[in-house]
C-alpha positions as CSV (number, residue, x, y, z in Angstrom):
1,M,0.0,0.0,0.0
2,G,2.9,2.4,0.7
3,F,4.3,2.0,-2.8
4,I,1.0,3.0,-4.4
5,T,0.7,6.0,-2.1
6,A,4.2,7.1,-2.9
7,V,3.5,6.8,-6.6
8,I,0.2,8.8,-6.3
9,V,2.0,11.6,-4.3
10,T,4.8,11.7,-7.0
11,V,2.3,12.0,-9.9
12,T,0.2,14.5,-8.1
13,S,3.2,16.7,-7.1
14,A,4.5,16.5,-10.7
15,L,1.1,17.7,-12.0
16,L,0.9,20.5,-9.5
17,Y,4.4,21.6,-10.6
18,E,3.1,22.2,-14.1
19,H,0.3,24.4,-12.7
20,F,2.4,26.4,-10.2
21,Q,5.4,26.8,-12.5
22,R,3.4,29.7,-14.2
23,T,2.1,31.3,-11.0
24,S,4.5,30.8,-8.1
25,M,8.1,29.6,-8.4
26,E,8.5,29.0,-4.7
27,I,5.6,26.5,-4.6
28,A,6.9,24.9,-7.9
29,V,10.3,24.3,-6.2
30,G,8.5,22.8,-3.2
31,C,6.6,20.5,-5.6
32,V,10.0,19.4,-7.2
33,V,11.3,18.6,-3.7
34,V,8.2,16.6,-2.8
35,T,8.4,14.8,-6.1
36,L,12.0,13.8,-5.7
37,I,11.5,12.6,-2.1
38,S,8.4,10.6,-2.9
39,L,10.0,9.1,-6.0
40,T,13.0,8.0,-4.0
41,V,10.6,6.4,-1.4
42,A,8.6,4.7,-4.1
43,I,11.7,3.2,-5.6
44,V,13.0,2.0,-2.3
45,I,9.8,0.3,-1.1
46,A,8.8,-1.0,-4.6
47,P,8.3,-4.8,-4.9
48,W,11.3,-6.6,-6.2
49,Q,9.6,-7.3,-9.6
50,I,9.2,-3.5,-10.2
51,Q,12.8,-2.9,-9.0
52,G,14.0,-5.6,-11.4
53,L,12.1,-3.9,-14.3
54,L,13.6,-0.5,-13.4
55,L,17.1,-2.1,-13.3
56,L,16.6,-3.7,-16.7
57,G,15.4,-0.4,-18.1
58,V,18.4,1.4,-16.8
59,L,20.8,-1.3,-18.1
60,L,19.2,-1.4,-21.6
61,S,18.7,2.4,-22.0
62,P,22.2,3.1,-23.3
63,A,21.9,0.4,-25.9
64,L,18.6,1.8,-27.1
65,V,20.0,5.3,-27.3
66,K,23.0,4.1,-29.3
67,S,20.8,2.2,-31.8
68,D,18.5,5.2,-32.3
69,S,21.4,7.6,-33.1
70,L,22.8,5.4,-35.9
71,P,21.8,6.5,-39.5
């Protein structure tokens, strides 16, 4: 349950950042801080299957970027 809560807080804070970026920069910076903290918490308490998928994505992302940049 904690993982889902952290993900919801991350998404909500990221969406609020988009709104407050135009009106109040201080609140937008606070949204960035909340997003980074909740994203870190979500990654730490994620089930091992999700952590494995994230690790696989990180390991494969350089290979995908190299193959996209070739003519």
